[in-house]
C-alpha positions as CSV (number, residue, x, y, z in Angstrom):
1,X,-16.8,-6.6,0.2
2,X,-18.5,-4.7,3.1
3,X,-16.5,-3.5,6.0
4,X,-18.3,-2.3,9.1
5,X,-16.5,0.0,11.4
6,X,-18.2,0.9,14.7
7,X,-17.7,3.0,17.8
8,X,-19.6,3.7,21.0
9,X,-21.4,6.8,22.2
10,X,-20.3,8.8,25.3
11,X,-21.1,7.0,28.6
12,X,-20.4,6.9,32.3
13,X,-18.7,10.1,33.5
14,X,-17.2,11.0,30.1
15,X,-19.1,13.7,28.1
16,X,-17.3,12.6,25.0
17,X,-16.0,9.2,23.6
18,X,-12.9,9.0,21.5
19,X,-14.5,6.3,19.2
20,X,-17.6,8.4,18.7
21,X,-15.4,11.4,17.8
22,X,-13.4,9.2,15.4
23,X,-16.4,7.6,13.6
24,X,-18.2,10.9,13.1
25,X,-14.9,12.4,11.8
26,X,-14.5,9.6,9.3
27,X,-18.1,9.9,8.2
28,X,-17.8,13.7,7.7
29,X,-14.4,13.6,5.9
30,X,-13.2,10.2,4.6
31,X,-9.4,10.2,4.4
32,X,-8.1,10.4,0.8
33,X,-6.4,7.1,1.1
34,X,-9.8,5.4,1.5
35,X,-11.7,7.2,-1.2
36,X,-11.4,4.2,-3.6
37,X,-13.1,2.0,-1.1
38,X,-15.8,4.4,-0.2
39,X,-18.6,2.1,-1.3
40,X,-17.3,-0.8,0.8
41,X,-17.0,1.2,4.1
42,X,-19.8,1.5,6.7
43,X,-19.3,3.7,9.7
44,X,-21.8,3.3,12.6
45,X,-22.3,3.9,16.3
46,X,-23.4,1.0,18.4
47,X,-25.8,2.7,20.8
48,X,-26.9,1.5,24.3
49,X,-28.7,2.5,27.4
50,X,-26.2,3.1,30.2
51,X,-28.7,2.8,33.1
52,X,-27.2,-0.4,34.5
53,X,-25.3,-3.5,33.3
54,X,-28.5,-5.3,32.2
55,X,-29.6,-2.4,30.2
56,X,-26.2,-2.0,28.6
57,X,-26.0,-5.6,27.5
58,X,-29.6,-5.8,26.2
59,X,-29.6,-2.5,24.3
60,X,-26.1,-2.9,22.9
61,X,-27.0,-6.3,21.5
62,X,-30.2,-4.9,20.0
63,X,-28.2,-2.1,18.3
64,X,-25.5,-4.6,17.2
65,X,-28.0,-7.1,15.8
66,X,-29.8,-4.3,13.9
67,X,-26.6,-3.2,12.3
68,X,-25.5,-6.7,11.3
69,X,-28.9,-7.4,9.8
70,X,-28.9,-4.2,7.9
71,X,-25.3,-4.4,6.5
72,X,-24.4,-8.1,6.6
73,X,-20.7,-7.1,6.6
74,X,-17.8,-9.4,5.5
75,X,-15.4,-7.7,8.0
76,X,-16.1,-6.0,11.3
77,X,-13.6,-3.6,13.0
78,X,-15.2,-2.6,16.3
79,X,-13.6,0.3,18.2
80,X,-13.8,1.2,21.8
81,X,-12.3,3.6,24.3
82,X,-9.7,2.5,26.8
83,X,-9.2,5.7,28.9
84,X,-6.4,4.1,31.0
85,X,-4.3,3.1,28.0
86,X,-1.6,5.1,26.3
87,X,-1.4,3.0,23.1
88,X,-3.6,2.1,20.2
89,X,-4.2,-1.6,21.0
90,X,-5.4,-4.4,18.8
91,X,-7.3,-7.1,20.7
92,X,-6.2,-10.7,20.0
93,X,-8.9,-12.5,22.0
94,X,-12.4,-12.2,23.3
95,X,-13.5,-14.1,26.4
96,X,-16.9,-15.5,27.4
97,X,-17.5,-13.1,30.3
98,X,-19.5,-9.9,30.7
99,X,-19.0,-8.3,34.1
100,X,-18.7,-11.7,35.9
101,X,-21.4,-13.6,34.0
102,X,-21.1,-15.7,30.9
103,X,-22.0,-14.1,27.6
104,X,-23.2,-17.4,26.2
105,X,-23.6,-20.4,28.6
106,X,-23.1,-22.7,25.6
107,X,-20.2,-20.9,24.0
108,X,-16.5,-21.7,24.3
109,X,-14.4,-19.9,26.9
110,X,-12.8,-17.6,24.3
111,X,-12.2,-16.9,20.6
112,X,-9.2,-15.6,18.8
113,X,-9.9,-12.4,16.9
114,X,-9.9,-13.2,13.2
115,X,-8.5,-9.9,11.9
116,X,-5.4,-11.4,10.1
117,X,-1.7,-10.7,10.7
118,X,-2.2,-8.4,13.7
119,X,1.5,-8.4,14.7
120,X,2.3,-7.2,11.2
121,X,-0.4,-4.5,11.5
122,X,1.1,-3.3,14.8
123,X,4.5,-2.9,13.1
124,X,2.8,-1.0,10.3
125,X,1.3,1.4,12.8
126,X,4.5,1.9,14.7
127,X,6.4,2.6,11.4
128,X,4.0,5.6,11.0
129,X,4.9,6.7,14.5
130,X,1.6,5.6,16.0
131,X,2.1,4.0,19.5
132,X,0.5,0.6,19.0
133,X,0.7,-2.9,20.6
134,X,-1.2,-6.1,20.8
135,X,-3.5,-6.6,23.8
136,X,-4.5,-10.0,25.1
137,X,-7.4,-8.9,27.3
138,X,-10.3,-6.7,26.0
139,X,-11.8,-6.4,29.4
140,X,-15.1,-7.8,30.5
141,X,-17.5,-5.1,29.4
142,X,-19.1,-4.0,26.2
143,X,-15.9,-4.0,24.1
144,X,-15.1,-7.6,24.8
145,X,-18.8,-8.5,24.5
146,X,-19.3,-7.3,21.0
147,X,-16.2,-9.0,19.7
148,X,-17.1,-12.3,21.4
149,X,-20.7,-12.0,20.0
150,X,-19.5,-11.4,16.5
151,X,-17.1,-14.3,16.6
152,X,-19.7,-16.6,18.2
153,X,-22.3,-15.6,15.6
154,X,-19.9,-16.2,12.7
155,X,-19.2,-19.7,14.0
156,X,-22.8,-20.5,14.7
157,X,-24.0,-19.3,11.3
158,X,-21.1,-20.8,9.4
159,X,-19.9,-17.5,8.0
160,X,-16.4,-16.5,7.1
161,X,-16.9,-13.1,8.6
162,X,-13.7,-11.5,9.9
163,X,-13.9,-9.6,13.2
164,X,-11.3,-7.6,15.2
165,X,-11.3,-4.9,17.9
166,X,-9.3,-1.7,18.2
167,X,-9.0,0.0,21.6
168,X,-8.2,3.7,21.5
169,X,-7.0,6.2,24.3
170,X,-8.8,9.4,25.0
171,X,-8.6,12.5,22.7
172,X,-7.2,15.9,23.7
173,X,-10.7,17.4,23.8
174,X,-11.8,14.7,26.2
175,X,-9.0,15.5,28.6
176,X,-9.8,19.2,28.5
177,X,-13.5,18.4,29.1
178,X,-13.0,16.0,32.0
179,X,-10.2,18.0,33.5
180,X,-8.2,14.9,34.4
181,X,-4.6,14.0,34.0
182,X,-5.0,11.4,31.2
183,X,-2.9,10.1,28.4
184,X,-4.4,11.0,24.9
185,X,-3.6,11.0,21.2
186,X,-4.9,13.5,18.6
187,X,-8.0,12.6,16.5
188,X,-5.7,13.0,13.4
189,X,-3.5,10.2,14.7
190,X,-6.6,8.0,15.4
191,X,-7.8,8.7,11.8
192,X,-4.4,7.6,10.4
193,X,-4.4,4.5,12.6
194,X,-8.0,3.5,11.6
195,X,-7.1,4.2,7.9
196,X,-4.2,1.7,8.2
197,X,-6.3,-0.9,9.9
198,X,-9.0,-0.6,7.2
199,X,-6.3,-0.9,4.4
200,X,-4.9,-3.9,6.2
201,X,-8.4,-5.4,6.4
202,X,-9.0,-4.9,2.7
203,X,-5.7,-6.3,1.6
204,X,-6.1,-7.9,-1.8
205,X,-9.1,-5.8,-2.6
206,X,-8.6,-3.4,-5.5
207,X,-9.8,0.2,-4.8
208,X,-12.0,1.9,-7.4
209,X,-10.0,4.1,-9.7
210,X,-10.4,7.7,-8.7
211,X,-12.4,9.8,-11.1
212,X,-14.3,13.1,-11.0
213,X,-17.5,11.2,-10.7
214,X,-16.6,10.1,-7.2
215,X,-16.6,13.7,-6.1
216,X,-19.6,15.0,-8.1
217,X,-21.9,17.0,-5.9
218,X,-19.7,16.9,-2.8
219,X,-19.3,20.6,-2.7
220,X,-23.1,20.9,-2.5
221,X,-23.5,18.3,0.3
């Protein structure tokens, strides 16, 4: 099984992006609880040109399509920043709208996210003292767009690919950098939240037994 986890780069007025920080952190230092699934996990940034809405959509789709063609994942967990939110939020639905226009004129109005048992996952996060809830609106920008596109592609191609979306608040370093009164959570908490989401997504898959060979050469990397 291949699980693709993505974030976005910094954009607009923010010099940092919480999902970019999170993805790079996971790539540098994979949490111990995920070591057994190392070969199944793919962490990537979905890049885009932030010049205008048209450029955002065109270049984001190009980056998304390149990653999907390269990795052909079985599960996608897309991550995006929601600077106004105070909770880690799991999106339940993707709508066929991008900034007022239809994403796909021939597509349905909406798709349910296919990440399974999301209410249960929220309770798992809350049990670990991570503020989490379900969200029924992923916005009408790139975050909603990528989820809708992945679900639309899976239906059109007849694939059983699972797709979900995780919205994250800002990080402490972002609040310091932008000098605004914003809610935030530590990167360490985001790492724990994403670890639990990944474990939930891989439920039923047995991790590789830990051995010294897994760590061979890491000190020299």
